[in-house]
All heavy atoms as TSV, in Angstrom:
chain	resi	resn	atom	element	x	y	z
A	1	MET	N	N	64.099	125.385	82.126
A	1	MET	CA	C	63.482	124.141	82.607
A	1	MET	C	C	63.872	123.119	81.606
A	1	MET	O	O	63.576	123.288	80.350
A	1	MET	CB	C	61.914	124.360	82.768
A	1	MET	CG	C	61.297	123.119	83.257
A	1	MET	SD	S	59.609	123.700	83.712
A	1	MET	CE	C	58.691	122.480	83.017
A	2	PHE	N	N	64.227	121.971	82.020
A	2	PHE	CA	C	64.365	120.743	81.184
A	2	PHE	C	C	63.367	119.795	81.278
A	2	PHE	O	O	62.912	119.434	82.324
A	2	PHE	CB	C	65.780	120.087	81.646
A	2	PHE	CG	C	66.060	118.806	80.841
A	2	PHE	CD1	C	66.591	118.907	79.538
A	2	PHE	CD2	C	65.819	117.643	81.373
A	2	PHE	CE1	C	66.900	117.808	78.850
A	2	PHE	CE2	C	66.108	116.461	80.713
A	2	PHE	CZ	C	66.534	116.522	79.348
A	3	VAL	N	N	62.880	119.414	80.070
A	3	VAL	CA	C	61.805	118.257	80.020
A	3	VAL	C	C	62.374	117.203	79.412
A	3	VAL	O	O	62.888	117.226	78.233
A	3	VAL	CB	C	60.552	118.770	79.336
A	3	VAL	CG1	C	59.519	117.754	79.167
A	3	VAL	CG2	C	59.958	120.078	79.995
A	4	GLU	N	N	62.451	116.063	80.088
A	4	GLU	CA	C	63.097	114.787	79.443
A	4	GLU	C	C	62.192	114.309	78.330
A	4	GLU	O	O	60.968	114.165	78.439
A	4	GLU	CB	C	63.136	113.765	80.545
A	4	GLU	CG	C	63.951	112.551	80.112
A	4	GLU	CD	C	64.139	111.495	81.281
A	4	GLU	OE1	O	63.288	111.557	82.404
A	4	GLU	OE2	O	65.081	110.844	81.276
A	5	PRO	N	N	62.928	114.059	77.178
A	5	PRO	CA	C	62.116	113.579	76.086
A	5	PRO	C	C	61.468	112.195	76.387
A	5	PRO	O	O	62.043	111.416	77.164
A	5	PRO	CB	C	63.144	113.334	74.955
A	5	PRO	CG	C	64.215	114.200	75.350
A	5	PRO	CD	C	64.320	114.306	76.829
A	6	ILE	N	N	60.283	111.994	75.906
A	6	ILE	CA	C	59.387	110.791	76.121
A	6	ILE	C	C	60.267	109.544	75.822
A	6	ILE	O	O	60.080	108.475	76.458
A	6	ILE	CB	C	58.061	110.837	75.577
A	6	ILE	CG1	C	57.172	109.828	76.094
A	6	ILE	CG2	C	58.183	110.562	74.001
A	6	ILE	CD1	C	56.688	110.224	77.423
A	7	GLU	N	N	61.118	109.486	74.763
A	7	GLU	CA	C	61.946	108.340	74.371
A	7	GLU	C	C	62.874	107.920	75.405
A	7	GLU	O	O	63.193	106.757	75.700
A	7	GLU	CB	C	62.584	108.635	73.067
A	7	GLU	CG	C	61.719	108.948	71.826
A	7	GLU	CD	C	61.326	110.409	71.851
A	7	GLU	OE1	O	62.009	111.285	72.473
A	7	GLU	OE2	O	60.348	110.653	71.174
A	8	THR	N	N	63.485	108.966	76.131
A	8	THR	CA	C	64.426	108.611	77.114
A	8	THR	C	C	63.876	108.085	78.441
A	8	THR	O	O	64.558	107.407	79.185
A	8	THR	CB	C	65.364	109.803	77.432
A	8	THR	OG1	O	64.489	110.891	77.968
A	8	THR	CG2	C	65.958	110.230	76.230
A	9	ILE	N	N	62.556	108.435	78.769
A	9	ILE	CA	C	61.940	107.877	79.922
A	9	ILE	C	C	61.898	106.344	79.915
A	9	ILE	O	O	62.372	105.626	80.937
A	9	ILE	CB	C	60.586	108.381	80.100
A	9	ILE	CG1	C	60.593	109.917	80.327
A	9	ILE	CG2	C	59.902	107.715	81.151
A	9	ILE	CD1	C	59.265	110.600	80.422
A	10	GLU	N	N	61.613	105.714	78.821
A	10	GLU	CA	C	61.521	104.233	78.750
A	10	GLU	C	C	62.921	103.720	78.808
A	10	GLU	O	O	63.234	102.664	79.560
A	10	GLU	CB	C	60.869	103.827	77.512
A	10	GLU	CG	C	60.703	102.327	77.476
A	10	GLU	CD	C	59.908	101.778	76.249
A	10	GLU	OE1	O	59.029	102.565	75.721
A	10	GLU	OE2	O	60.171	100.608	75.752
A	11	GLN	N	N	63.853	104.315	78.130
A	11	GLN	CA	C	65.315	103.940	78.311
A	11	GLN	C	C	65.866	104.015	79.646
A	11	GLN	O	O	66.522	103.099	80.184
A	11	GLN	CB	C	66.202	104.628	77.334
A	11	GLN	CG	C	65.904	104.389	75.846
A	11	GLN	CD	C	66.697	105.289	74.919
A	11	GLN	OE1	O	67.210	106.360	75.301
A	11	GLN	NE2	N	66.760	104.970	73.684
A	12	ASN	N	N	65.574	104.986	80.384
A	12	ASN	CA	C	66.003	105.273	81.731
A	12	ASN	C	C	65.214	104.166	82.660
A	12	ASN	O	O	65.959	103.675	83.475
A	12	ASN	CB	C	65.569	106.673	82.256
A	12	ASN	CG	C	66.179	106.923	83.592
A	12	ASN	OD1	O	67.419	106.695	83.787
A	12	ASN	ND2	N	65.448	107.464	84.518
A	13	ASN	N	N	63.975	103.884	82.411
A	13	ASN	CA	C	63.380	102.836	83.225
A	13	ASN	C	C	64.041	101.513	82.955
A	13	ASN	O	O	64.267	100.685	83.881
A	13	ASN	CB	C	61.881	102.858	82.796
A	13	ASN	CG	C	61.134	103.966	83.398
A	13	ASN	OD1	O	61.578	104.714	84.290
A	13	ASN	ND2	N	59.929	104.229	82.729
A	14	ASP	N	N	64.417	101.240	81.704
A	14	ASP	CA	C	65.088	100.025	81.391
A	14	ASP	C	C	66.426	99.969	82.245
A	14	ASP	O	O	66.889	98.835	82.698
A	14	ASP	CB	C	65.245	99.880	79.925
A	14	ASP	CG	C	64.041	99.506	79.204
A	14	ASP	OD1	O	63.015	99.129	79.872
A	14	ASP	OD2	O	63.941	99.610	77.943
A	15	LEU	N	N	67.180	101.016	82.092
A	15	LEU	CA	C	68.467	101.058	82.790
A	15	LEU	C	C	68.335	100.807	84.237
A	15	LEU	O	O	69.042	100.051	84.810
A	15	LEU	CB	C	69.164	102.457	82.393
A	15	LEU	CG	C	70.470	102.649	83.087
A	15	LEU	CD1	C	71.452	101.694	82.575
A	15	LEU	CD2	C	70.913	104.151	82.836
A	16	VAL	N	N	67.410	101.538	84.858
A	16	VAL	CA	C	67.189	101.225	86.309
A	16	VAL	C	C	66.794	99.918	86.609
A	16	VAL	O	O	67.312	99.223	87.532
A	16	VAL	CB	C	66.043	102.201	86.809
A	16	VAL	CG1	C	65.660	101.995	88.333
A	16	VAL	CG2	C	66.525	103.629	86.828
A	17	ARG	N	N	65.903	99.218	85.661
A	17	ARG	CA	C	65.567	97.870	85.979
A	17	ARG	C	C	66.726	96.869	85.811
A	17	ARG	O	O	66.923	95.976	86.603
A	17	ARG	CB	C	64.534	97.504	84.927
A	17	ARG	CG	C	64.003	95.950	85.001
A	17	ARG	CD	C	62.965	95.712	83.918
A	17	ARG	NE	N	63.402	95.962	82.607
A	17	ARG	CZ	C	64.355	95.270	81.887
A	17	ARG	NH1	N	64.889	94.214	82.315
A	17	ARG	NH2	N	64.693	95.528	80.679
A	18	LEU	N	N	67.596	97.142	84.799
A	18	LEU	CA	C	68.791	96.320	84.539
A	18	LEU	C	C	69.806	96.535	85.697
A	18	LEU	O	O	70.357	95.543	86.134
A	18	LEU	CB	C	69.408	96.710	83.299
A	18	LEU	CG	C	68.654	96.254	81.984
A	18	LEU	CD1	C	69.270	96.886	80.714
A	18	LEU	CD2	C	68.590	94.736	81.827
A	19	LEU	N	N	69.916	97.712	86.283
A	19	LEU	CA	C	70.870	97.804	87.362
A	19	LEU	C	C	70.274	97.105	88.629
A	19	LEU	O	O	71.102	96.493	89.348
A	19	LEU	CB	C	70.964	99.369	87.628
A	19	LEU	CG	C	71.803	100.168	86.638
A	19	LEU	CD1	C	71.700	101.661	86.953
A	19	LEU	CD2	C	73.242	99.694	86.632
A	20	ASP	N	N	68.924	97.129	88.777
A	20	ASP	CA	C	68.359	96.379	89.860
A	20	ASP	C	C	68.627	94.866	89.849
A	20	ASP	O	O	68.942	94.126	90.713
A	20	ASP	CB	C	66.909	96.687	90.032
A	20	ASP	CG	C	66.660	98.135	90.630
A	20	ASP	OD1	O	67.504	98.742	91.144
A	20	ASP	OD2	O	65.434	98.565	90.368
A	21	GLU	N	N	68.486	94.378	88.507
A	21	GLU	CA	C	68.636	93.014	88.259
A	21	GLU	C	C	70.107	92.631	88.477
A	21	GLU	O	O	70.423	91.523	88.932
A	21	GLU	CB	C	68.196	92.673	86.826
A	21	GLU	CG	C	66.691	92.711	86.653
A	21	GLU	CD	C	66.333	92.365	85.093
A	21	GLU	OE1	O	67.307	92.037	84.292
A	21	GLU	OE2	O	65.100	92.658	84.847
A	22	GLU	N	N	70.972	93.507	88.050
A	22	GLU	CA	C	72.454	93.211	88.294
A	22	GLU	C	C	72.737	93.128	89.739
A	22	GLU	O	O	73.430	92.162	90.193
A	22	GLU	CB	C	73.274	94.438	87.553
A	22	GLU	CG	C	74.695	94.184	87.871
A	22	GLU	CD	C	75.673	95.387	87.215
A	22	GLU	OE1	O	75.067	96.568	87.593
A	22	GLU	OE2	O	76.627	95.052	86.855
A	23	GLN	N	N	72.229	94.055	90.521
A	23	GLN	CA	C	72.472	94.077	92.054
A	23	GLN	C	C	71.920	92.766	92.622
A	23	GLN	O	O	72.461	92.181	93.508
A	23	GLN	CB	C	72.013	95.252	92.668
A	23	GLN	CG	C	72.700	96.508	92.423
A	23	GLN	CD	C	74.102	96.454	92.899
A	23	GLN	OE1	O	74.368	96.015	93.948
A	23	GLN	NE2	N	75.003	96.748	91.936
A	24	ALA	N	N	70.722	92.398	92.165
A	24	ALA	CA	C	70.045	91.135	92.690
A	24	ALA	C	C	70.938	89.863	92.381
A	24	ALA	O	O	71.160	88.946	93.240
A	24	ALA	CB	C	68.712	91.014	92.116
A	25	GLU	N	N	71.487	89.916	91.180
A	25	GLU	CA	C	72.303	88.789	90.725
A	25	GLU	C	C	73.586	88.754	91.450
A	25	GLU	O	O	74.135	87.757	91.969
A	25	GLU	CB	C	72.626	88.823	89.232
A	25	GLU	CG	C	73.520	87.681	88.707
A	25	GLU	CD	C	72.707	86.343	88.841
A	25	GLU	OE1	O	71.665	86.281	89.129
A	25	GLU	OE2	O	73.521	85.376	88.404
A	26	ILE	N	N	74.234	89.819	91.718
A	26	ILE	CA	C	75.427	90.004	92.550
A	26	ILE	C	C	75.134	89.496	93.954
A	26	ILE	O	O	75.906	88.725	94.503
A	26	ILE	CB	C	76.027	91.391	92.570
A	26	ILE	CG1	C	76.565	91.824	91.305
A	26	ILE	CG2	C	77.034	91.657	93.680
A	26	ILE	CD1	C	76.911	93.245	91.081
A	27	HIS	N	N	74.066	89.878	94.485
A	27	HIS	CA	C	73.663	89.466	95.864
A	27	HIS	C	C	73.385	87.982	95.869
A	27	HIS	O	O	73.906	87.250	96.843
A	27	HIS	CB	C	72.333	90.086	96.344
A	27	HIS	CG	C	71.999	89.902	97.679
A	27	HIS	ND1	N	72.631	90.271	98.743
A	27	HIS	CD2	C	70.929	89.119	98.163
A	27	HIS	CE1	C	72.005	89.853	99.847
A	27	HIS	NE2	N	70.949	89.177	99.503
A	28	ARG	N	N	72.767	87.348	94.884
A	28	ARG	CA	C	72.482	85.923	94.857
A	28	ARG	C	C	73.888	85.148	94.753
A	28	ARG	O	O	74.041	84.222	95.418
A	28	ARG	CB	C	71.656	85.563	93.517
A	28	ARG	CG	C	71.290	84.130	93.434
A	28	ARG	CD	C	70.758	83.695	92.063
A	28	ARG	NE	N	71.842	83.812	91.052
A	28	ARG	CZ	C	72.742	82.923	90.858
A	28	ARG	NH1	N	72.851	81.978	91.632
A	28	ARG	NH2	N	73.618	83.048	89.867
A	29	ILE	N	N	74.821	85.609	93.927
A	29	ILE	CA	C	76.129	84.966	93.743
A	29	ILE	C	C	76.864	84.957	95.043
A	29	ILE	O	O	77.453	84.039	95.403
A	29	ILE	CB	C	76.966	85.699	92.596
A	29	ILE	CG1	C	76.235	85.287	91.245
A	29	ILE	CG2	C	78.380	85.151	92.618
A	29	ILE	CD1	C	76.845	86.170	90.089
A	30	LEU	N	N	76.892	86.174	95.724
A	30	LEU	CA	C	77.568	86.231	96.979
A	30	LEU	C	C	77.035	85.447	98.066
A	30	LEU	O	O	77.752	84.771	98.808
A	30	LEU	CB	C	77.678	87.770	97.496
A	30	LEU	CG	C	78.559	88.690	96.641
A	30	LEU	CD1	C	78.293	90.112	97.166
A	30	LEU	CD2	C	79.914	88.244	96.608
A	31	LEU	N	N	75.679	85.260	98.096
A	31	LEU	CA	C	75.110	84.384	99.059
A	31	LEU	C	C	75.409	82.933	98.751
A	31	LEU	O	O	75.771	82.236	99.734
A	31	LEU	CB	C	73.443	84.512	99.025
A	31	LEU	CG	C	72.946	85.718	99.693
A	31	LEU	CD1	C	71.359	85.878	99.360
A	31	LEU	CD2	C	73.218	85.673	101.138
A	32	GLU	N	N	75.443	82.600	97.575
A	32	GLU	CA	C	75.864	81.253	97.171
A	32	GLU	C	C	77.328	80.806	97.453
A	32	GLU	O	O	77.610	79.916	98.026
A	32	GLU	CB	C	75.552	80.974	95.563
A	32	GLU	CG	C	75.963	79.594	95.032
A	32	GLU	CD	C	75.217	78.441	95.767
A	32	GLU	OE1	O	74.117	78.730	96.304
A	32	GLU	OE2	O	75.749	77.268	95.630
A	33	MET	N	N	78.220	81.919	97.202
A	33	MET	CA	C	79.571	81.692	97.598
A	33	MET	C	C	79.744	81.545	99.038
A	33	MET	O	O	80.518	80.675	99.548
A	33	MET	CB	C	80.329	82.758	97.070
A	33	MET	CG	C	80.471	82.868	95.651
A	33	MET	SD	S	81.417	84.395	94.956
A	33	MET	CE	C	83.029	84.148	95.645
A	34	THR	N	N	78.977	82.393	99.863
A	34	THR	CA	C	79.144	82.326	101.242
A	34	THR	C	C	78.604	80.978	101.811
A	34	THR	O	O	79.083	80.328	102.707
A	34	THR	CB	C	78.179	83.444	101.917
A	34	THR	OG1	O	78.780	84.674	101.486
A	34	THR	CG2	C	78.302	83.322	103.431
A	35	ARG	N	N	77.481	80.510	101.270
A	35	ARG	CA	C	76.848	79.159	101.548
A	35	ARG	C	C	77.891	78.109	101.379
A	35	ARG	O	O	78.149	77.222	102.191
A	35	ARG	CB	C	75.643	78.848	100.900
A	35	ARG	CG	C	74.935	77.553	101.273
A	35	ARG	CD	C	73.848	77.170	100.349
A	35	ARG	NE	N	74.332	76.830	99.016
A	35	ARG	CZ	C	74.944	75.828	98.646
A	35	ARG	NH1	N	75.115	74.843	99.474
A	35	ARG	NH2	N	75.240	75.523	97.375
A	36	ARG	N	N	78.574	78.051	100.179
A	36	ARG	CA	C	79.534	77.010	99.850
A	36	ARG	C	C	80.757	77.140	100.739
A	36	ARG	O	O	81.229	76.074	101.125
A	36	ARG	CB	C	79.957	77.191	98.335
A	36	ARG	CG	C	78.815	76.754	97.366
A	36	ARG	CD	C	79.379	76.761	95.967
A	36	ARG	NE	N	78.287	76.528	94.993
A	36	ARG	CZ	C	78.651	76.231	93.782
A	36	ARG	NH1	N	79.705	76.203	93.249
A	36	ARG	NH2	N	77.527	75.982	92.922
A	37	ILE	N	N	81.247	78.300	101.047
A	37	ILE	CA	C	82.363	78.467	101.929
A	37	ILE	C	C	81.980	77.881	103.307
A	37	ILE	O	O	82.698	77.207	103.971
A	37	ILE	CB	C	82.838	79.798	102.040
A	37	ILE	CG1	C	83.519	80.071	100.642
A	37	ILE	CG2	C	83.855	80.070	103.139
A	37	ILE	CD1	C	83.791	81.590	100.383
A	38	GLY	N	N	80.690	78.261	103.739
A	38	GLY	CA	C	80.255	77.829	105.059
A	38	GLY	C	C	80.184	76.383	105.218
A	38	GLY	O	O	80.411	75.802	106.320
A	39	GLU	N	N	80.026	75.668	104.128
A	39	GLU	CA	C	79.814	74.230	104.260
A	39	GLU	C	C	81.316	73.610	104.593
A	39	GLU	O	O	81.271	72.418	104.962
A	39	GLU	CB	C	79.525	73.589	102.746
A	39	GLU	CG	C	78.083	73.843	102.458
A	39	GLU	CD	C	77.769	73.432	101.116
A	39	GLU	OE1	O	78.648	72.938	100.380
A	39	GLU	OE2	O	76.498	73.423	100.752
A	40	HIS	N	N	82.380	74.389	104.397
A	40	HIS	CA	C	83.808	73.889	104.716
A	40	HIS	C	C	84.371	74.666	105.941
A	40	HIS	O	O	85.508	74.563	106.088
A	40	HIS	CB	C	84.564	74.032	103.483
A	40	HIS	CG	C	84.140	73.355	102.284
A	40	HIS	ND1	N	84.233	71.996	102.033
A	40	HIS	CD2	C	83.372	73.840	101.191
A	40	HIS	CE1	C	83.635	71.715	100.935
A	40	HIS	NE2	N	83.191	72.687	100.386
A	41	ALA	N	N	83.365	75.285	106.745
A	41	ALA	CA	C	83.864	76.093	107.777
A	41	ALA	C	C	84.744	75.355	108.755
A	41	ALA	O	O	85.829	75.815	109.276
A	41	ALA	CB	C	82.703	76.654	108.526
A	42	ALA	N	N	84.310	74.140	109.107
A	42	ALA	CA	C	85.221	73.330	110.027
A	42	ALA	C	C	86.573	72.947	109.535
A	42	ALA	O	O	87.446	73.187	110.380
A	42	ALA	CB	C	84.417	72.087	110.478
A	43	SER	N	N	86.647	72.678	108.404
A	43	SER	CA	C	88.024	72.304	107.859
A	43	SER	C	C	88.803	73.575	107.620
A	43	SER	O	O	90.073	73.587	107.761
A	43	SER	CB	C	87.819	71.508	106.545
A	43	SER	OG	O	87.233	72.298	105.473
A	44	ILE	N	N	88.231	74.701	107.334
A	44	ILE	CA	C	88.787	75.974	107.177
A	44	ILE	C	C	89.447	76.326	108.511
A	44	ILE	O	O	90.579	76.762	108.564
A	44	ILE	CB	C	87.959	77.080	106.509
A	44	ILE	CG1	C	87.675	76.710	105.021
A	44	ILE	CG2	C	88.545	78.353	106.588
A	44	ILE	CD1	C	86.644	77.599	104.420
A	45	HIS	N	N	88.607	76.276	109.572
A	45	HIS	CA	C	89.050	76.539	110.868
A	45	HIS	C	C	90.089	75.749	111.383
A	45	HIS	O	O	91.115	76.270	111.988
A	45	HIS	CB	C	87.769	76.418	111.871
A	45	HIS	CG	C	88.042	76.926	113.191
A	45	HIS	ND1	N	88.453	76.118	114.204
A	45	HIS	CD2	C	87.985	78.214	113.654
A	45	HIS	CE1	C	88.655	76.932	115.239
A	45	HIS	NE2	N	88.374	78.176	114.916
A	46	SER	N	N	90.080	74.462	111.179
A	46	SER	CA	C	91.184	73.613	111.591
A	46	SER	C	C	92.534	73.883	110.724
A	46	SER	O	O	93.669	73.836	111.336
A	46	SER	CB	C	90.898	72.205	111.558
A	46	SER	OG	O	90.700	71.778	110.188
A	47	SER	N	N	92.269	74.182	109.510
A	47	SER	CA	C	93.511	74.506	108.626
A	47	SER	C	C	94.136	75.816	109.146
A	47	SER	O	O	95.374	76.018	109.103
A	47	SER	CB	C	93.160	74.748	107.211
A	47	SER	OG	O	92.617	73.474	106.674
A	48	LEU	N	N	93.270	76.796	109.771
A	48	LEU	CA	C	93.841	78.007	110.078
A	48	LEU	C	C	94.664	77.799	111.425
A	48	LEU	O	O	95.845	78.380	111.576
A	48	LEU	CB	C	92.515	78.952	110.549
A	48	LEU	CG	C	92.949	80.267	111.064
A	48	LEU	CD1	C	93.697	81.056	110.007
A	48	LEU	CD2	C	91.743	81.006	111.500
A	49	GLY	N	N	94.266	76.787	112.269
A	49	GLY	CA	C	95.115	76.450	113.353
A	49	GLY	C	C	96.436	75.939	112.858
A	49	GLY	O	O	97.511	76.162	113.514
A	50	VAL	N	N	96.409	75.023	111.970
A	50	VAL	CA	C	97.651	74.425	111.434
A	50	VAL	C	C	98.599	75.508	110.909
A	50	VAL	O	O	99.749	75.566	111.088
A	50	VAL	CB	C	97.336	73.351	110.501
A	50	VAL	CG1	C	98.614	72.876	109.762
A	50	VAL	CG2	C	96.682	72.149	111.048
A	51	LEU	N	N	98.051	76.387	110.099
A	51	LEU	CA	C	98.842	77.469	109.527
A	51	LEU	C	C	99.375	78.333	110.581
A	51	LEU	O	O	100.521	78.780	110.492
A	51	LEU	CB	C	97.929	78.270	108.514
A	51	LEU	CG	C	97.622	77.538	107.167
A	51	LEU	CD1	C	96.632	78.354	106.426
A	51	LEU	CD2	C	98.886	77.308	106.389
A	52	ALA	N	N	98.731	78.623	111.669
A	52	ALA	CA	C	99.052	79.505	112.683
A	52	ALA	C	C	100.245	78.869	113.341
A	52	ALA	O	O	101.268	79.414	113.690
A	52	ALA	CB	C	98.058	79.775	113.693
A	53	GLU	N	N	100.201	77.482	113.580
A	53	GLU	CA	C	101.290	76.872	114.290
A	53	GLU	C	C	102.555	76.845	113.320
A	53	GLU	O	O	103.708	76.963	113.765
A	53	GLU	CB	C	100.858	75.353	114.478
A	53	GLU	CG	C	102.062	74.551	115.217
A	53	GLU	CD	C	102.410	75.058	116.616
A	53	GLU	OE1	O	101.600	75.675	117.345
A	53	GLU	OE2	O	103.576	74.823	116.849
A	54	LEU	N	N	102.338	76.651	112.009
A	54	LEU	CA	C	103.380	76.672	111.089
A	54	LEU	C	C	104.060	77.921	111.058
A	54	LEU	O	O	105.342	78.045	110.997
A	54	LEU	CB	C	102.840	76.190	109.691
A	54	LEU	CG	C	103.822	76.038	108.536
A	54	LEU	CD1	C	104.923	74.818	108.912
A	54	LEU	CD2	C	103.169	75.568	107.208
A	55	GLU	N	N	103.286	79.070	111.049
A	55	GLU	CA	C	103.944	80.392	111.039
A	55	GLU	C	C	104.629	80.584	112.241
A	55	GLU	O	O	105.704	81.220	112.250
A	55	GLU	CB	C	102.689	81.489	110.857
A	55	GLU	CG	C	103.135	82.789	110.962
A	55	GLU	CD	C	104.250	83.250	109.743
A	55	GLU	OE1	O	104.123	82.622	108.666
A	55	GLU	OE2	O	105.013	84.055	110.057
A	56	LEU	N	N	104.162	80.165	113.419
A	56	LEU	CA	C	104.919	80.313	114.699
A	56	LEU	C	C	106.306	79.495	114.665
A	56	LEU	O	O	107.378	80.158	114.930
A	56	LEU	CB	C	104.145	79.786	115.858
A	56	LEU	CG	C	104.808	79.695	117.212
A	56	LEU	CD1	C	105.141	81.055	117.655
A	56	LEU	CD2	C	104.108	78.938	118.226
A	57	GLN	N	N	106.294	78.428	114.110
A	57	GLN	CA	C	107.636	77.688	113.936
A	57	GLN	C	C	108.572	78.377	112.954
A	57	GLN	O	O	109.705	78.454	113.238
A	57	GLN	CB	C	107.330	76.184	113.452
A	57	GLN	CG	C	106.457	75.392	114.433
A	57	GLN	CD	C	107.078	75.415	115.814
A	57	GLN	OE1	O	108.271	75.287	116.026
A	57	GLN	NE2	N	106.169	75.434	116.793
A	58	PHE	N	N	108.028	78.887	111.878
A	58	PHE	CA	C	108.827	79.615	110.949
A	58	PHE	C	C	109.417	80.924	111.586
A	58	PHE	O	O	110.534	81.232	111.475
A	58	PHE	CB	C	108.087	80.024	109.649
A	58	PHE	CG	C	108.150	78.938	108.666
A	58	PHE	CD1	C	106.938	78.263	108.302
A	58	PHE	CD2	C	109.425	78.495	108.102
A	58	PHE	CE1	C	107.009	77.205	107.304
A	58	PHE	CE2	C	109.371	77.572	107.105
A	58	PHE	CZ	C	108.161	76.949	106.762
A	59	ALA	N	N	108.549	81.541	112.403
A	59	ALA	CA	C	108.965	82.764	113.131
A	59	ALA	C	C	110.093	82.423	114.131
A	59	ALA	O	O	111.100	83.187	114.309
A	59	ALA	CB	C	107.801	83.456	113.810
A	60	LYS	N	N	109.949	81.373	114.831
A	60	LYS	CA	C	111.024	80.964	115.766
A	60	LYS	C	C	112.299	80.618	114.984
A	60	LYS	O	O	113.343	80.859	115.409
A	60	LYS	CB	C	110.564	79.652	116.497
A	60	LYS	CG	C	109.509	79.862	117.516
A	60	LYS	CD	C	109.063	78.555	118.197
A	60	LYS	CE	C	107.991	78.700	119.231
A	60	LYS	NZ	N	107.693	77.297	119.728
A	61	ALA	N	N	112.204	79.994	113.777
A	61	ALA	CA	C	113.440	79.673	113.097
A	61	ALA	C	C	114.072	80.958	112.609
A	61	ALA	O	O	115.236	81.018	112.716
A	61	ALA	CB	C	113.024	78.733	111.938
A	62	ARG	N	N	113.346	81.914	112.105
A	62	ARG	CA	C	113.887	83.147	111.705
A	62	ARG	C	C	114.525	83.839	112.944
A	62	ARG	O	O	115.691	84.377	112.737
A	62	ARG	CB	C	112.805	84.073	111.030
A	62	ARG	CG	C	112.438	83.729	109.703
A	62	ARG	CD	C	111.586	84.737	109.025
A	62	ARG	NE	N	110.289	85.010	109.740
A	62	ARG	CZ	C	109.185	84.343	109.624
A	62	ARG	NH1	N	109.091	83.402	108.633
A	62	ARG	NH2	N	108.093	84.648	110.250
A	63	PHE	N	N	113.948	83.832	114.068
A	63	PHE	CA	C	114.518	84.461	115.186
A	63	PHE	C	C	115.752	83.794	115.626
A	63	PHE	O	O	116.830	84.490	115.838
A	63	PHE	CB	C	113.471	84.450	116.353
A	63	PHE	CG	C	113.953	85.016	117.588
A	63	PHE	CD1	C	114.034	86.493	117.631
A	63	PHE	CD2	C	114.261	84.298	118.750
A	63	PHE	CE1	C	114.589	87.078	118.879
A	63	PHE	CE2	C	114.674	84.856	119.927
A	63	PHE	CZ	C	114.862	86.340	119.903
A	64	ALA	N	N	115.872	82.542	115.515
A	64	ALA	CA	C	117.098	81.709	115.855
A	64	ALA	C	C	118.155	82.102	114.925
A	64	ALA	O	O	119.341	82.290	115.250
A	64	ALA	CB	C	116.754	80.258	115.961
A	65	GLU	N	N	117.844	82.168	113.664
A	65	GLU	CA	C	118.801	82.501	112.659
A	65	GLU	C	C	119.365	83.945	112.872
A	65	GLU	O	O	120.523	84.145	112.751
A	65	GLU	CB	C	118.131	82.532	111.185
A	65	GLU	CG	C	118.279	81.107	110.458
A	65	GLU	CD	C	117.750	81.240	109.059
A	65	GLU	OE1	O	117.048	82.169	108.769
A	65	GLU	OE2	O	118.167	80.312	108.303
A	66	ASP	N	N	118.515	84.817	113.245
A	66	ASP	CA	C	118.956	86.230	113.440
A	66	ASP	C	C	119.785	86.182	114.636
A	66	ASP	O	O	120.913	86.955	114.610
A	66	ASP	CB	C	117.657	87.144	113.671
A	66	ASP	CG	C	116.997	87.493	112.355
A	66	ASP	OD1	O	117.400	87.085	111.271
A	66	ASP	OD2	O	115.804	87.940	112.533
A	67	LEU	N	N	119.557	85.568	115.691
A	67	LEU	CA	C	120.442	85.503	116.851
A	67	LEU	C	C	121.722	84.871	116.466
A	67	LEU	O	O	122.815	85.337	117.022
A	67	LEU	CB	C	119.759	84.668	117.930
A	67	LEU	CG	C	118.730	85.307	118.652
A	67	LEU	CD1	C	118.051	84.417	119.746
A	67	LEU	CD2	C	119.091	86.647	119.379
A	68	LEU	N	N	121.824	83.849	115.687
A	68	LEU	CA	C	122.974	83.186	115.276
A	68	LEU	C	C	123.889	84.091	114.494
A	68	LEU	O	O	125.068	84.235	114.641
A	68	LEU	CB	C	122.849	81.897	114.632
A	68	LEU	CG	C	122.386	80.780	115.448
A	68	LEU	CD1	C	122.019	79.538	114.608
A	68	LEU	CD2	C	123.460	80.327	116.370
A	69	LEU	N	N	123.269	84.812	113.566
A	69	LEU	CA	C	123.910	85.734	112.647
A	69	LEU	C	C	124.498	86.896	113.368
A	69	LEU	O	O	125.580	87.368	113.092
A	69	LEU	CB	C	123.097	86.235	111.434
A	69	LEU	CG	C	122.690	85.159	110.359
A	69	LEU	CD1	C	121.769	85.647	109.480
A	69	LEU	CD2	C	123.977	84.636	109.699
A	70	ARG	N	N	123.795	87.374	114.419
A	70	ARG	CA	C	124.260	88.493	115.134
A	70	ARG	C	C	125.376	88.185	116.053
A	70	ARG	O	O	126.309	88.889	116.423
A	70	ARG	CB	C	123.208	89.051	116.089
A	70	ARG	CG	C	122.298	90.129	115.307
A	70	ARG	CD	C	121.386	90.866	116.075
A	70	ARG	NE	N	119.975	90.436	115.830
A	70	ARG	CZ	C	119.012	90.376	116.594
A	70	ARG	NH1	N	119.124	90.632	117.925
A	70	ARG	NH2	N	117.821	89.971	116.211
A	71	GLY	N	N	125.448	86.866	116.510
A	71	GLY	CA	C	126.500	86.449	117.310
A	71	GLY	C	C	127.902	86.165	116.724
A	71	GLY	O	O	128.836	86.016	117.450
A	72	ARG	N	N	127.840	86.117	115.414
A	72	ARG	CA	C	129.060	85.989	114.713
A	72	ARG	C	C	129.986	87.223	114.674
A	72	ARG	O	O	129.932	88.357	114.684
A	72	ARG	CB	C	128.913	85.586	113.222
A	72	ARG	CG	C	128.324	84.175	113.109
A	72	ARG	CD	C	128.069	83.862	111.763
A	72	ARG	NE	N	127.500	82.432	111.674
A	72	ARG	CZ	C	127.184	81.829	110.606
A	72	ARG	NH1	N	127.426	82.437	109.383
A	72	ARG	NH2	N	126.627	80.629	110.598
């Protein structure tokens, strides 16, 4: 049978408390980041549309290049 020394009980309690505080801080930071990103949701959404259109145009250009190169 193992009996934990009394000195380690307080250290273990401190460790558990610190881990809980760390998780709470991580949660707080992620919430703040989410809030800040959310403030720009409209511009991010419109930028996504522009990027999708740009990617479509590049894909069309690559396709046209491939067709031209195969035709030679």
